[in-house]
TORPA-309145 format. One record per residue: residue in one letter; x, y, z of N, C-alpha, C in turn. Coordinates in steps of 0.001 Angstrom, whole numbers, padded with zeros to 6 digits, always signed. Atoms other than C-alpha are relative to their C-alpha. Last residue first. Layout:
N
AXYZXYZXYZ ...
% end
This chain:
73
Q-000467+000805+001267-033878+070055-066671+000965+000804-000728 V-000989+001003-000522-033799+071875-063298+000413-000738-001148 E-001342-000625-000115-035493+074875-064988+000938-000947+000456 T-000474-000219+001407-038398+072754-066253+001286+000828+000080 N-000422+001196+000675-038950+071160-062832+000686+000329-001384 V-001232+000551-000591-038967+074595-061239+000546-001257-000615 V-001025-000969+000430-041553+075909-063757+001469-000568+000675 K-000404+000312+001261-043654+072828-063108+001032+000902-000617 S-001066+001150+000020-043425+073384-059492+000233-000512-001350 E-001434-000476-000280-044660+076990-060119+000901-001312+000201 L-000811-000795+001212-047593+075850-062089+001358+000236+000409 H-000101+000883+001046-048879+073390-059519+000804+000468-001094 Q-001004+000763-000455-048405+075923-056779+000496-001108-000986 R-001313-000735-000165-050406+078460-058567+001211-000921+000373 L-000454-000165+001499-053038+075868-059471+001226+000659-000024 M-000448+001339+000356-053338+074965-055588+000541+000062-001464 P-001278+000279-000633-053410+078603-054704+000553-001251-000522 L-000964-000745+000737-056139+079177-057328+001281-000168+000661 V-000175+000362+001410-058252+076247-056072+001052+000816-000744 L-000395+001382+000224-058033+076583-052478+000414-000304-001244 H-000830+000406-000950-058591+080127-051167+000599-001341-000062 P-001132-000857-000384-060049+082004-054104+000982-000559+001020 L-000675-000488+001225-062167+079058-055576+001350+001018+000480 L-000818+000917+000561-063204+077386-052410+000960+000509-001045 V-001335+000031-000764-064519+080101-050402+000887-000754-000718 S+000055+000417-001479-067446+080550-052851+001420+000070+000483 G-000146-001266-001027-067626+082703-055897+000283-000467+001353 P-000974-001050+000441-068799+079766-058215-000087+001153+001190 D+000379-001262-000868-070533+077044-056419+000861+001127-000359 S+001421+000067-000228-070453+073905-058686-000539+001140+000816 C+000786-000355+001384-067108+074942-060173-001528-000027+000243 A-000211-001397+000294-065367+075031-056610-000919+000441-001266 A+000701-000799-001047-066860+071683-055631+000192+001537-000360 H+001389+000082+000303-065693+070260-059053-000976+000753+000987 V+000393-000841+001266-062307+071671-058499-001357-000089-000423 V-000116-001375-000530-062006+070358-054977-000442+000871-001189 Q+001274-000334-000884-063370+066875-056193+000067+001430+000425 A+001158+000063+000692-060772+066737-059048-001291+000203+000821 E+000000-001191+000705-057890+067589-056862-001333+000049-000848 L+000165-001204-000864-058855+064887-054417-000008+001270-000588 L+001393+000052-000310-059055+062340-057305-000390+001186+001016 P+000837-000563+001106-055833+063488-058683-001378-000005+000281 L-000141-001406+000216-054127+063103-055080-000862+000570-001321 V+000961-000914-000790-055400+059588-054248-000039+001614-000476 A+001261+000392+000543-053259+057637-056723-001228+000855+000572 C-000137-000581+001324-049988+059586-055760-001382-000412-000739 G+000247-001523+000045-050718+058902-052213-000076+000591-001402 E+001572-000174-000338-051324+055207-052724-000056+001538-000069 R+000916+000283+001049-047912+055124-054623-001420+000221+000178 V-000161-000994+001100-046106+057062-052049-000894-000304-001107 Q+000725-001117-000383-047534+054744-049201+000177+001325-001027 K+001348+000337+000219-046380+051660-051053-000718+001370+000440 E+000304+000135+001508-042841+053116-051631-001613-000235-000063 L+000051-001304+000364-042678+053906-047807-000306+000200-001518 Q+001269-000773-000546-043608+050457-047014-000166+001370-000442 Q+001214+000437+000490-041065+049028-049285-001214+000580+000419 Q+000008-000630+001564-038355+051181-048103-001238-000447-000713 E+000487-001322-000295-039211+050071-044375-000036+000700-001465 L+001473+000096-000288-038922+046348-045411-000599+001508+000098 Y+000808+000181+001182-035585+047227-047063-001392-000269+000124 I+000022-001233+000844-034219+048981-044001-000773-000265-001209 C+000972-000958-000542-035396+046083-041780+000035+001326-000960 R+001377+000425+000259-033676+043612-044030-001036+000965+000436 L+000246-000210+001421-030447+045566-044152-001499-000345-000307 L+000238-001416+000128-030624+045721-040222-000298+000394-001556 A+001220-000400-000599-030853+042070-040044-000426+001428-000226 A+001138+000471+000919-028097+041532-042582-001312+000308+000651 G+000039-000900+001090-025815+043812-040348-001133-000563-001133 E+000634-001337-000526-026757+042079-037155-000085+000873-001373 E+001326+000381-000124-025821+038624-039055-000897+001269+000427 S+000694+000129+001304-022634+040049-040317-001527-000289+000193 T-000303+001294+000550-021753+041167-036701-000525-000060-001437 M+001154+000551+000522-021626+044767-035688+000404-001219-000708 
% end
């Protein structure tokens, strides 16, 4: 591999990294909104399918991830 090819590959990797970071930022911005919408829908129709099948597992997963993060630290 020549130095020009290496530089071109490095530029491609850098651009791909920038794109992935943008997607992560956008995803992080959207998740709280989606979570709030699901919780609102579940609260406005108590006893519906949303509460036992979406909200509670989502909250359990959130709490479990917090526990794992705490254990790692």
